[in-house]
Each structure stands twice: as structure tokens, then as C-alpha cells.
C-alpha positions as CSV (number, residue, x, y, z in Angstrom):
1,M,81.1,77.1,119.1
2,N,78.5,76.3,116.4
3,S,78.9,77.7,112.9
4,Y,76.5,80.5,111.9
5,Y,76.0,78.7,108.6
6,Q,72.7,76.9,108.3
7,K,72.8,73.1,108.0
8,K,70.4,73.2,105.1
9,Y,71.3,71.7,101.7
10,Y,70.3,73.2,98.3
11,Q,69.6,71.2,95.2
12,I,71.5,72.7,92.3
13,A,71.1,70.2,89.5
14,I,70.2,66.7,88.4
15,G,73.1,64.3,87.8
16,D,73.6,62.1,84.8
17,D,72.2,59.3,86.9
18,G,69.0,61.2,87.5
19,K,69.8,61.9,91.2
20,P,69.7,65.4,92.6
21,I,73.0,67.2,93.3
22,Y,73.1,69.2,96.5
23,I,75.4,71.9,98.0
24,T,75.6,73.1,101.6
25,H,74.4,76.5,102.7
26,Q,78.0,77.5,103.3
27,K,79.1,76.5,99.8
28,K,76.1,78.5,98.4
29,M,77.1,81.6,100.4
30,D,80.7,81.2,99.3
31,N,79.7,81.0,95.6
32,E,77.4,84.1,95.9
33,W,80.3,86.0,97.6
34,L,82.7,85.0,94.8
35,K,80.3,86.1,92.1
36,H,79.7,89.4,93.8
37,I,83.5,90.1,94.2
38,S,84.3,89.1,90.6
39,K,81.5,91.3,89.2
40,N,82.0,94.4,91.3
41,Y,85.6,94.8,92.6
42,D,88.6,96.1,90.6
43,L,91.5,94.2,92.2
44,D,95.0,93.8,90.8
45,I,97.6,93.2,93.6
46,A,97.8,90.4,96.2
47,C,99.3,91.3,99.5
48,D,100.0,88.5,102.0
49,L,101.2,90.3,105.2
50,T,102.5,89.3,108.6
51,F,102.4,91.1,111.9
52,R,104.9,91.4,114.7
53,Q,103.6,89.1,117.4
54,R,104.6,91.3,120.3
55,K,106.2,94.6,120.9
56,E,107.5,96.7,123.8
57,V,105.6,99.8,124.8
58,V,106.1,102.3,127.6
59,V,103.0,103.0,129.7
60,N,103.1,105.5,132.5
61,G,106.9,105.4,132.4
62,R,107.0,101.6,132.6
63,S,108.0,99.1,129.9
64,E,105.3,96.5,129.0
65,I,105.1,93.8,126.4
66,H,102.0,93.9,124.3
67,K,101.0,90.7,122.4
68,L,99.2,90.9,119.1
69,N,95.5,90.2,119.0
70,D,92.6,90.7,116.6
71,S,92.0,94.2,117.8
72,F,95.6,95.3,117.2
73,A,95.7,93.5,113.9
74,N,92.6,95.3,112.6
75,Q,93.8,98.7,113.8
76,N,97.0,98.1,112.0
77,V,95.2,97.2,108.7
78,S,93.1,100.4,109.1
79,K,96.2,102.6,109.5
80,F,97.9,100.9,106.6
81,L,94.9,101.5,104.3
82,H,94.6,105.1,105.5
83,K,98.2,105.8,104.7
84,L,98.0,104.1,101.4
85,N,94.8,106.0,100.2
86,Q,96.4,109.2,101.5
87,R,99.5,108.6,99.5
88,V,97.7,107.5,96.3
89,Y,94.9,110.0,96.2
90,G,96.0,112.9,98.4
91,N,93.4,115.7,98.7
92,S,90.8,113.6,96.9
93,Y,91.0,111.0,99.7
94,R,90.8,113.7,102.4
95,R,88.0,115.8,100.8
96,Y,86.0,113.3,98.9
97,N,86.8,110.0,100.5
98,K,88.2,108.6,97.3
99,K,89.6,105.1,98.1
100,L,91.0,102.0,96.4
101,D,88.9,98.9,96.0
102,V,90.1,96.3,98.6
103,I,89.3,93.0,100.2
104,V,90.8,92.2,103.6
105,S,90.8,88.8,105.3
106,V,92.4,88.1,108.7
107,E,93.5,84.6,109.6
108,G,95.2,82.7,112.3
109,G,95.5,83.6,116.0
110,S,93.0,82.4,118.5
111,D,90.0,84.7,118.1
112,I,86.7,82.9,119.0
113,V,84.6,85.1,116.7
114,R,86.0,83.7,113.5
115,E,84.9,80.2,112.6
116,N,87.4,77.5,111.7
117,V,90.4,79.5,112.9
118,E,93.7,77.8,112.3
119,K,95.2,78.3,115.7
120,S,98.5,76.7,114.7
121,K,99.2,79.8,112.5
122,Y,100.2,83.3,113.6
123,L,97.7,86.0,113.0
124,H,98.2,87.4,109.4
125,A,96.3,89.3,106.8
126,H,95.5,88.7,103.1
127,I,94.7,91.9,101.2
128,S,93.7,92.1,97.5
129,I,93.8,95.7,96.3
130,Q,93.3,97.9,93.3
131,Q,96.3,99.3,91.5
132,P,95.8,103.0,90.6
133,N,96.3,103.9,86.9
134,H,98.9,106.6,87.6
135,I,101.4,104.3,89.5
136,D,103.5,101.6,87.8
137,T,103.1,98.1,89.2
138,D,106.8,97.8,90.4
139,V,106.6,101.2,92.1
140,Y,103.2,100.4,93.7
141,I,104.5,97.0,95.1
142,L,107.4,98.8,96.7
143,L,105.0,101.4,98.1
144,L,102.8,98.7,99.6
145,N,105.7,97.0,101.3
146,E,107.2,100.3,102.5
147,L,103.9,101.4,104.1
148,W,103.2,98.1,105.7
149,I,106.6,97.9,107.4
150,Q,106.1,101.5,108.7
151,T,103.0,100.5,110.6
152,E,103.2,99.8,114.3
153,W,102.6,96.0,114.0
154,G,103.8,95.5,110.4
155,F,106.5,92.8,110.0
156,A,108.9,92.7,107.1
157,Q,108.0,89.2,105.9
158,T,105.6,90.0,103.1
159,N,104.5,88.6,99.8
160,V,103.2,91.3,97.4
161,S,102.7,90.6,93.7
162,E,100.2,91.0,90.8
163,I,97.1,88.7,91.1
164,R,97.6,85.9,88.6
165,T,94.1,84.4,88.7
166,R,91.3,86.4,90.1
167,V,89.0,83.6,91.1
168,G,91.8,81.6,92.7
169,R,92.9,84.7,94.7
170,F,89.3,85.4,95.9
171,K,88.8,81.8,96.9
172,Y,92.0,82.1,98.9
173,H,90.4,84.8,101.0
174,I,87.7,82.5,102.2
175,K,89.6,79.2,102.2
176,N,88.6,78.7,105.9
177,S,85.3,80.5,105.8
178,L,83.6,83.8,105.1
179,D,84.3,84.6,108.8
180,A,87.9,85.6,107.7
181,I,86.6,88.6,105.7
182,S,87.0,91.9,107.5
183,E,83.8,93.8,106.4
184,T,85.1,97.0,108.1
185,H,88.1,97.2,105.7
186,T,86.6,95.7,102.6
187,Y,85.6,98.5,100.2
188,C,84.2,98.8,96.6
189,N,83.9,102.0,94.6
190,K,81.5,100.5,92.1
191,I,78.9,99.5,94.6
192,L,79.0,103.0,96.1
193,R,78.8,104.7,92.7
194,T,75.7,102.6,91.7
195,E,73.8,103.0,94.9
196,V,70.6,105.0,94.5
197,H,70.5,108.1,96.7
198,Y,67.2,109.9,97.5
């Protein structure tokens, strides 16, 4: 499968030797994304989350084994974020759609839509999320772990902690490519607040 990134190179500077310095289209897009995230998103907590790889379900009275795929993984992330926003904002989430800033990337597995998938790794999610002002960090980290494990596919092997370096964390989301970013789940309050409505 060919990458959707263009093969074009961009000149970004002149080196000390007088020769032009180029970057690829992919690098240029990655840099633009990183600038956008750093400028607009309010993110405090890093969640590296794993999924159960299979589970037993009963369909029409018969037991079946369902294996994890991208669709199940994304549904699970949706339910997790729904429960979290509900717990954090209560009526404001239900009535006014008040939500936490979040970036979600899904990696691993064997999905052909995502470029440069590491097929040797199990499907897993990286989530960077805003911490609400009214919840202490330690309590919030416990809540994130608790809600993830309560989801249908959520597995107990998690790594949830404060983000140490923002740029490093944001680069981690796209270490394979921008394909890993789940646009469906990624959300930013600031962008919505500053949009012009007619």
C-alpha cells in the first residue's frame, strides 16, 4: 500500500555550507501537527492503555470468541471517553456537550488503513488528556484506570501518569505516522470556542 504522504521535498533553510536543507512532506506535516497541538490543546495526563485481545460472548444462546480489531478498539475508546466526560462534567456534558481536551492514537494490530503499522505489537491506545481543575492528580489517575478496566475490552495493564514533556509526548503519538491519530476521538475545546459562528 502506498503512503498518502506526497513524495515532495521542501527547502527549509540554507546550511552553513551554502547548500539547501530539505525536509519531506511527511516531516512537514508532522511538524505542523505538533505546532497545532502545542498551541491549542490543554493536555496533562498520559494514558498508555492495552486491550483484551479476545473475549467470550454469547450470541443467540451460543458461546463465541470475538477477537479484537480496530472497530472494537475504537468503540471501546469511545465508551471510555463517554464515561469519563460523564463522570467529570455530569449534567454539563449531557446538556452542553462539555468535554475534556484529548488526543487519541491507536497503534499495532493489522489494520491496512493505518500506514506503517507495527504488526508485531498488539493493538493498543495512547491517550493524552486534560486534567479537570476540580480533581486532584492522584484521584484522577485512579479514575482513569478504573474506568478503562470497566470497559468491555479494557485490559488491566495500563501506564497512566502526568505528562513530563509535552512535545515528547505529542511526538510519541505520531512516532509511526499521523495515520495513528484517531480524528473521531481527538477533541479540543479551544478550537471550538474560537470558531466563528454565523
